[in-house]
N, CA, C and O of each residue as an XYZ file, in Angstrom:
540
protein
N     -17.493     -9.727    -69.297
C     -17.621    -11.047    -69.896
C     -17.277    -11.012    -71.385
O     -16.558    -11.881    -71.880
N     -17.791    -10.010    -72.097
C     -17.506     -9.875    -73.521
C     -16.015     -9.649    -73.725
O     -15.414    -10.211    -74.641
N     -15.426     -8.829    -72.873
C     -13.995     -8.544    -72.973
C     -13.178     -9.825    -72.765
O     -12.182    -10.045    -73.454
N     -13.590    -10.649    -71.837
C     -12.899    -11.906    -71.557
C     -12.941    -12.833    -72.772
O     -11.934    -13.456    -73.110
N     -14.089    -12.926    -73.424
C     -14.226    -13.753    -74.628
C     -13.376    -13.211    -75.765
O     -12.724    -13.967    -76.485
N     -13.391    -11.888    -75.918
C     -12.595    -11.259    -76.974
C     -11.116    -11.518    -76.747
O     -10.389    -11.853    -77.682
N     -10.676    -11.367    -75.523
C      -9.280    -11.618    -75.187
C      -8.922    -13.077    -75.440
O      -7.847    -13.370    -75.964
N      -9.811    -13.991    -75.071
C      -9.584    -15.415    -75.320
C      -9.481    -15.716    -76.805
O      -8.643    -16.512    -77.228
N     -10.330    -15.082    -77.590
C     -10.294    -15.280    -79.045
C      -8.999    -14.748    -79.629
O      -8.425    -15.374    -80.519
N      -8.529    -13.611    -79.150
C      -7.279    -13.028    -79.649
C      -6.072    -13.903    -79.291
O      -5.126    -14.026    -80.069
N      -6.121    -14.492    -78.128
C      -5.019    -15.369    -77.713
C      -5.008    -16.642    -78.552
O      -3.942    -17.122    -78.937
N      -6.182    -17.186    -78.836
C      -6.272    -18.430    -79.607
C      -6.060    -18.229    -81.100
O      -5.646    -19.164    -81.785
N      -6.329    -17.046    -81.622
C      -6.260    -16.803    -83.068
C      -4.913    -17.179    -83.677
O      -4.900    -17.877    -84.690
N      -3.763    -16.749    -83.109
C      -2.485    -17.145    -83.724
C      -2.275    -18.655    -83.754
O      -1.706    -19.187    -84.707
N      -2.733    -19.344    -82.713
C      -2.584    -20.803    -82.681
C      -3.409    -21.448    -83.783
O      -2.971    -22.408    -84.417
N      -4.603    -20.915    -84.006
C      -5.456    -21.474    -85.055
C      -4.876    -21.207    -86.429
O      -4.917    -22.083    -87.294
N      -4.341    -20.027    -86.648
C      -3.735    -19.697    -87.941
C      -2.523    -20.588    -88.185
O      -2.345    -21.110    -89.286
N      -1.696    -20.761    -87.168
C      -0.497    -21.584    -87.314
C      -0.819    -23.054    -87.523
O      -0.027    -23.791    -88.110
N      -1.978    -23.478    -87.043
C      -2.353    -24.885    -87.138
C      -2.945    -25.237    -88.503
O      -3.126    -26.413    -88.820
N      -3.242    -24.225    -89.300
C      -3.864    -24.473    -90.605
C      -2.874    -25.165    -91.540
O      -1.750    -24.701    -91.730
N      -3.309    -26.275    -92.113
C      -2.465    -27.013    -93.048
C      -2.564    -26.399    -94.441
O      -3.646    -26.040    -94.904
N      -1.420    -26.290    -95.092
C      -1.410    -25.809    -96.468
C      -1.677    -26.981    -97.410
O      -1.638    -28.142    -97.001
N      -1.942    -26.668    -98.645
C      -2.132    -27.723    -99.656
C      -0.858    -28.555    -99.747
O      -0.922    -29.778    -99.869
N       0.302    -27.896    -99.689
C       1.597    -28.601    -99.740
C       1.701    -29.582    -98.574
O       2.096    -30.732    -98.765
N       1.351    -29.137    -97.376
C       1.394    -30.016    -96.196
C       0.463    -31.215    -96.380
O       0.827    -32.348    -96.067
N      -0.733    -30.952    -96.886
C      -1.697    -32.029    -97.098
C      -1.211    -33.005    -98.162
O      -1.412    -34.213    -98.038
N      -0.573    -32.485    -99.206
C      -0.049    -33.362   -100.266
C       1.073    -34.244    -99.719
O       1.107    -35.445    -99.987
N       1.982    -33.655    -98.960
C       3.072    -34.450    -98.365
C       2.527    -35.504    -97.415
O       2.995    -36.643    -97.400
N       1.533    -35.117    -96.621
C       0.930    -36.059    -95.679
C       0.245    -37.205    -96.429
O       0.390    -38.369    -96.054
N      -0.490    -36.878    -97.476
C      -1.159    -37.925    -98.265
C      -0.120    -38.876    -98.858
O      -0.325    -40.090    -98.860
N       0.983    -38.341    -99.357
C       2.034    -39.185    -99.917
C       2.614    -40.091    -98.828
O       2.769    -41.294    -99.035
N       2.933    -39.513    -97.678
C       3.497    -40.297    -96.573
C       2.546    -41.386    -96.097
O       2.974    -42.452    -95.655
N       1.246    -41.104    -96.193
C       0.239    -42.088    -95.785
C      -0.126    -43.043    -96.919
O      -1.055    -43.841    -96.794
N       0.604    -42.954    -98.012
C       0.424    -43.807    -99.194
C      -0.930    -43.621    -99.880
O      -1.452    -44.532   -100.523
N      -1.475    -42.433    -99.727
C      -2.715    -42.094   -100.427
C      -2.291    -41.305   -101.670
O      -2.417    -40.082   -101.725
N      -1.790    -42.035   -102.656
C      -1.149    -41.406   -103.811
C      -2.129    -40.691   -104.736
O      -1.765    -39.693   -105.358
N      -3.344    -41.173   -104.837
C      -4.330    -40.493   -105.676
C      -4.651    -39.122   -105.076
O      -4.712    -38.122   -105.793
N      -4.855    -39.085   -103.768
C      -5.120    -37.801   -103.108
C      -3.909    -36.878   -103.245
O      -4.061    -35.689   -103.527
N      -2.718    -37.420   -103.048
C      -1.501    -36.611   -103.185
C      -1.415    -36.032   -104.593
O      -1.116    -34.851   -104.770
N      -1.678    -36.870   -105.592
C      -1.640    -36.406   -106.983
C      -2.608    -35.256   -107.210
O      -2.262    -34.258   -107.842
N      -3.818    -35.401   -106.693
C      -4.835    -34.368   -106.886
C      -4.445    -33.057   -106.196
O      -4.626    -31.977   -106.758
N      -3.915    -33.158   -104.991
C      -3.467    -31.959   -104.276
C      -2.278    -31.309   -104.984
O      -2.196    -30.084   -105.080
N      -1.372    -32.132   -105.471
C      -0.205    -31.599   -106.183
C      -0.619    -30.934   -107.491
O      -0.001    -29.958   -107.916
N      -1.647    -31.451   -108.122
C      -2.163    -30.826   -109.341
C      -2.631    -29.394   -109.041
O      -2.403    -28.476   -109.828
N      -3.292    -29.225   -107.885
C      -3.689    -27.872   -107.460
C      -2.458    -26.970   -107.340
O      -2.471    -25.819   -107.775
N      -1.408    -27.511   -106.748
C      -0.197    -26.716   -106.544
C       0.519    -26.384   -107.847
O       1.034    -25.277   -108.007
N       0.555    -27.330   -108.774
C       1.232    -27.031   -110.040
C       0.465    -25.978   -110.825
O       1.052    -25.239   -111.615
N      -0.841    -25.908   -110.611
C      -1.633    -24.846   -111.244
C      -1.359    -23.494   -110.598
O      -1.305    -22.473   -111.284
N      -1.184    -23.487   -109.272
C      -1.009    -22.215   -108.566
C       0.455    -21.816   -108.375
O       0.746    -20.632   -108.206
N       1.381    -22.779   -108.400
C       2.810    -22.505   -108.212
C       3.599    -23.202   -109.316
O       4.312    -24.169   -109.048
N       3.481    -22.727   -110.545
C       4.104    -23.457   -111.654
C       5.637    -23.440   -111.667
O       6.245    -24.139   -112.478
N       6.264    -22.670   -110.800
C       7.725    -22.590   -110.833
C       8.370    -23.161   -109.572
O       9.451    -22.718   -109.185
N       7.741    -24.119   -108.936
C       8.274    -24.723   -107.714
C       8.778    -26.132   -108.021
O       7.986    -27.062   -108.176
N      10.081    -26.281   -108.107
C      10.679    -27.570   -108.477
C      10.320    -28.674   -107.493
O      10.131    -29.821   -107.897
N      10.224    -28.346   -106.205
C       9.922    -29.375   -105.207
C       8.515    -29.938   -105.378
O       8.278    -31.119   -105.122
N       7.587    -29.095   -105.811
C       6.231    -29.584   -106.084
C       6.284    -30.615   -107.209
O       5.622    -31.651   -107.142
N       7.074    -30.328   -108.241
C       7.181    -31.264   -109.367
C       7.959    -32.521   -108.978
O       7.686    -33.598   -109.508
N       8.916    -32.403   -108.069
C       9.624    -33.602   -107.600
C       8.644    -34.548   -106.907
O       8.612    -35.744   -107.198
N       7.846    -34.003   -105.989
C       6.892    -34.871   -105.290
C       5.830    -35.389   -106.254
O       5.357    -36.516   -106.108
N       5.455    -34.579   -107.229
C       4.513    -35.034   -108.248
C       5.096    -36.227   -109.005
O       4.402    -37.215   -109.244
N       6.368    -36.132   -109.379
C       7.029    -37.240   -110.071
C       7.054    -38.511   -109.241
O       6.758    -39.594   -109.745
N       7.408    -38.378   -107.965
C       7.447    -39.550   -107.087
C       6.043    -40.146   -106.903
O       5.880    -41.363   -106.817
N       5.047    -39.276   -106.846
C       3.668    -39.755   -106.725
C       3.266    -40.549   -107.961
O       2.645    -41.606   -107.850
N       3.616    -40.042   -109.133
C       3.287    -40.769   -110.366
C       4.038    -42.096   -110.453
O       3.513    -43.071   -110.991
N       5.247    -42.139   -109.933
C       5.974    -43.425   -109.888
C       5.184    -44.425   -109.039
O       4.999    -45.575   -109.438
N       4.728    -43.986   -107.882
C       3.955    -44.879   -107.008
C       2.670    -45.356   -107.687
O       2.204    -46.470   -107.445
N       2.108    -44.500   -108.536
C       0.885    -44.869   -109.271
C       1.200    -45.579   -110.591
O       0.293    -45.929   -111.347
N       2.486    -45.787   -110.857
C       2.982    -46.435   -112.075
C       2.558    -45.695   -113.340
O       2.307    -46.306   -114.379
N       2.483    -44.384   -113.235
C       2.231    -43.516   -114.387
C       3.583    -42.988   -114.859
O       3.956    -41.853   -114.565
N       4.311    -43.829   -115.597
C       5.707    -43.548   -115.924
C       5.875    -42.282   -116.772
O       6.772    -41.480   -116.508
N       5.035    -42.098   -117.773
C       5.158    -40.918   -118.634
C       4.861    -39.634   -117.861
O       5.547    -38.627   -118.038
N       3.840    -39.671   -117.003
C       3.524    -38.499   -116.187
C       4.651    -38.204   -115.199
O       4.964    -37.045   -114.929
N       5.253    -39.260   -114.667
C       6.385    -39.077   -113.757
C       7.543    -38.405   -114.492
O       8.152    -37.466   -113.980
N       7.836    -38.887   -115.682
C       8.925    -38.295   -116.465
C       8.650    -36.823   -116.750
O       9.549    -35.989   -116.641
N       7.430    -36.508   -117.108
C       7.065    -35.119   -117.383
C       7.258    -34.239   -116.145
O       7.741    -33.112   -116.254
N       6.888    -34.743   -114.985
C       7.052    -33.982   -113.740
C       8.529    -33.743   -113.437
O       8.917    -32.635   -113.066
N       9.362    -34.794   -113.595
C      10.795    -34.625   -113.330
C      11.452    -33.734   -114.383
O      12.377    -32.988   -114.062
N      10.994    -33.799   -115.625
C      11.508    -32.897   -116.658
C      11.223    -31.448   -116.281
O      12.076    -30.574   -116.433
N      10.014    -31.209   -115.789
C       9.642    -29.853   -115.395
C      10.488    -29.385   -114.213
O      10.951    -28.245   -114.188
N      10.688    -30.270   -113.232
C      11.536    -29.917   -112.086
C      12.947    -29.570   -112.550
O      13.543    -28.605   -112.072
N      13.477    -30.357   -113.477
C      14.834    -30.105   -113.995
C      14.887    -28.817   -114.818
O      15.903    -28.122   -114.810
N      13.817    -28.499   -115.518
C      13.764    -27.239   -116.271
C      13.758    -26.039   -115.322
O      14.417    -25.030   -115.574
N      13.008    -26.167   -114.233
C      12.925    -25.086   -113.245
C      14.267    -24.909   -112.538
O      14.731    -23.786   -112.336
N      14.882    -26.029   -112.165
C      16.162    -26.003   -111.444
C      17.137    -26.940   -112.158
O      17.211    -28.123   -111.828
N      17.892    -26.415   -113.142
C      18.782    -27.261   -113.949
C      19.842    -28.033   -113.149
O      20.366    -29.037   -113.632
N      20.153    -27.582   -111.958
C      21.145    -28.281   -111.147
C      20.553    -29.314   -110.209
O      21.268    -29.877   -109.380
N      19.269    -29.570   -110.325
C      18.588    -30.510   -109.430
C      18.918    -31.942   -109.854
O      18.241    -32.535   -110.693
N      19.955    -32.465   -109.260
C      20.479    -33.771   -109.627
C      19.463    -34.896   -109.422
O      19.388    -35.819   -110.233
N      18.689    -34.823   -108.350
C      17.705    -35.879   -108.061
C      16.694    -36.033   -109.199
O      16.275    -37.146   -109.519
N      16.305    -34.909   -109.806
C      15.370    -34.975   -110.935
C      16.011    -35.692   -112.112
O      15.366    -36.508   -112.771
N      17.271    -35.394   -112.379
C      17.987    -36.026   -113.502
C      18.155    -37.531   -113.272
O      18.005    -38.323   -114.201
N      18.461    -37.915   -112.056
C      18.621    -39.349   -111.754
C      17.301    -40.083   -111.991
O      17.276    -41.138   -112.625
N      16.215    -39.524   -111.484
C      14.908    -40.154   -111.695
C      14.582    -40.242   -113.184
O      14.038    -41.242   -113.652
N      14.919    -39.183   -113.921
C      14.676    -39.203   -115.374
C      15.477    -40.300   -116.054
O      14.969    -40.969   -116.954
N      16.714    -40.492   -115.640
C      17.524    -41.558   -116.224
C      16.847    -42.916   -116.069
O      16.731    -43.682   -117.025
N      16.406    -43.196   -114.855
C      15.703    -44.461   -114.602
C      14.419    -44.564   -115.427
O      14.134    -45.600   -116.028
N      13.653    -43.477   -115.445
C      12.371    -43.504   -116.161
C      12.558    -43.663   -117.666
O      11.817    -44.416   -118.298
N      13.525    -42.975   -118.247
C      13.754    -43.113   -119.687
C      14.145    -44.545   -120.036
O      13.756    -45.062   -121.083
N      14.911    -45.181   -119.159
C      15.240    -46.591   -119.393
C      13.959    -47.436   -119.342
O      13.736    -48.292   -120.198
N      13.124    -47.183   -118.330
C      11.878    -47.942   -118.179
C      10.958    -47.719   -119.379
O      10.268    -48.639   -119.819
N      10.952    -46.495   -119.902
C      10.110    -46.151   -121.050
C      10.747    -46.550   -122.382
O      10.201    -46.278   -123.451
N      11.894    -47.191   -122.300
C      12.622    -47.661   -123.490
C      12.950    -46.505   -124.441
O      12.691    -46.562   -125.644
N      13.528    -45.461   -123.852
C      13.992    -44.295   -124.601
C      15.497    -44.159   -124.366
O      15.932    -43.293   -123.608
N      16.295    -45.022   -125.021
C      17.730    -45.062   -124.731
C      18.484    -43.768   -125.063
O      19.448    -43.425   -124.379
N      18.061    -43.061   -126.091
C      18.774    -41.824   -126.443
C      18.603    -40.798   -125.321
O      19.573    -40.173   -124.892
N      17.362    -40.628   -124.849
C      17.111    -39.704   -123.744
C      17.803    -40.191   -122.468
O      18.336    -39.388   -121.703
N      17.792    -41.498   -122.244
C      18.424    -42.054   -121.046
C      19.926    -41.766   -121.059
O      20.483    -41.323   -120.055
N      20.579    -42.019   -122.194
C      22.026    -41.753   -122.283
C      22.336    -40.280   -122.030
O      23.238    -39.948   -121.262
N      21.589    -39.417   -122.675
C      21.803    -37.972   -122.514
C      21.625    -37.562   -121.047
O      22.397    -36.762   -120.518
N      20.608    -38.115   -120.409
C      20.331    -37.776   -119.013
C      21.417    -38.299   -118.088
O      21.878    -37.575   -117.205
N      21.836    -39.560   -118.279
C      22.893    -40.112   -117.421
C      24.216    -39.368   -117.642
O      25.010    -39.226   -116.713
N      24.448    -38.902   -118.850
C      25.648    -38.100   -119.112
C      25.570    -36.788   -118.330
O      26.562    -36.329   -117.764
N      24.396    -36.204   -118.310
C      24.193    -34.968   -117.551
C      24.381    -35.222   -116.052
O      24.970    -34.399   -115.351
N      23.884    -36.356   -115.564
C      24.082    -36.728   -114.157
C      25.567    -36.832   -113.864
O      26.037    -36.338   -112.839
N      26.304    -37.469   -114.753
C      27.746    -37.629   -114.573
C      28.438    -36.267   -114.485
O      29.349    -36.083   -113.678
N      28.009    -35.324   -115.307
C      28.600    -33.984   -115.299
C      28.248    -33.207   -114.031
O      29.065    -32.433   -113.531
N      27.041    -33.409   -113.511
C      26.600    -32.673   -112.321
C      27.071    -33.299   -111.009
O      27.213    -32.605   -110.002
N      27.309    -34.599   -111.021
C      27.606    -35.336   -109.786
C      28.881    -34.839   -109.129
O      29.886    -34.570   -109.787
N      28.806    -34.727   -107.807
C      29.974    -34.311   -107.038
C      30.580    -35.478   -106.257
O      31.758    -35.449   -105.899
N      29.777    -36.489   -106.000
C      30.284    -37.620   -105.211
C      30.514    -38.838   -106.111
O      29.885    -38.991   -107.158
N      31.421    -39.684   -105.673
C      31.811    -40.858   -106.462
C      30.669    -41.860   -106.622
O      30.556    -42.510   -107.661
N      29.835    -41.985   -105.612
C      28.732    -42.950   -105.684
C      27.789    -42.599   -106.842
O      27.372    -43.477   -107.598
N      27.462    -41.326   -106.973
C      26.567    -40.893   -108.049
C      27.253    -41.014   -109.398
O      26.626    -41.404   -110.383
N      28.526    -40.683   -109.448
C      29.281    -40.816   -110.706
C      29.332    -42.275   -111.144
O      29.173    -42.586   -112.325
N      29.557    -43.168   -110.177
C      29.594    -44.600   -110.481
C      28.240    -45.088   -110.989
O      28.174    -45.882   -111.927
N      27.170    -44.615   -110.374
C      25.824    -44.977   -110.822
C      25.608    -44.539   -112.272
O      25.129    -45.319   -113.095
N      25.957    -43.304   -112.577
C      25.773    -42.784   -113.935
C      26.617    -43.572   -114.935
O      26.132    -43.916   -116.012
N      27.874    -43.861   -114.592
C      28.760    -44.623   -115.488
C      28.200    -46.017   -115.756
O      28.244    -46.509   -116.884
N      27.672    -46.646   -114.706
C      27.089    -47.987   -114.848
C      25.922    -47.960   -115.836
O      25.819    -48.821   -116.709
N      25.059    -46.980   -115.694
C      23.909    -46.897   -116.598
C      24.337    -46.543   -118.014
O      23.766    -47.063   -118.973
N      25.318    -45.679   -118.167
C      25.817    -45.349   -119.496
C      26.413    -46.573   -120.166
O      26.214    -46.800   -121.359
N      27.149    -47.364   -119.384
C      27.757    -48.596   -119.918
C      26.673    -49.581   -120.366
O      26.785    -50.196   -121.426
N      25.622    -49.722   -119.549
C      24.529    -50.650   -119.891
C      23.717    -50.194   -121.113
O      23.050    -51.001   -121.762
N      23.782    -48.912   -121.412
C      23.002    -48.368   -122.536
C      23.769    -48.415   -123.869
O      23.246    -47.993   -124.901
N      24.968    -48.909   -123.846
C      25.746    -48.990   -125.101
C      25.253    -50.076   -125.997
O      25.795    -50.274   -127.083
């Protein structure tokens, strides 16, 4: 009987380990469920423990946008772009945020960087449009 229970526990153990949600999984789930305060708090844990993960900062930025914390969002996207300088999505978000924060010099510089990094015409057109509007 003891052997049967032990064997059952050993068989179930991998399933239980695999079923465990990580903080990242919980943060993504909270964001998807529109629980942005919870997502922010979970992401804060991750930025403390994984300070060099650009994707954590991307989701942090999007979470702050949903919470209308524009300066915090900009800081998160700046960090993501610092970690991964070729991360175009971070630069695009920064361009929008700098415009919203009424920082035209930073916005122009960022949209220029987007234009330089962009590989597709749609993104290049977006950057050109914003650069034109910032003149």
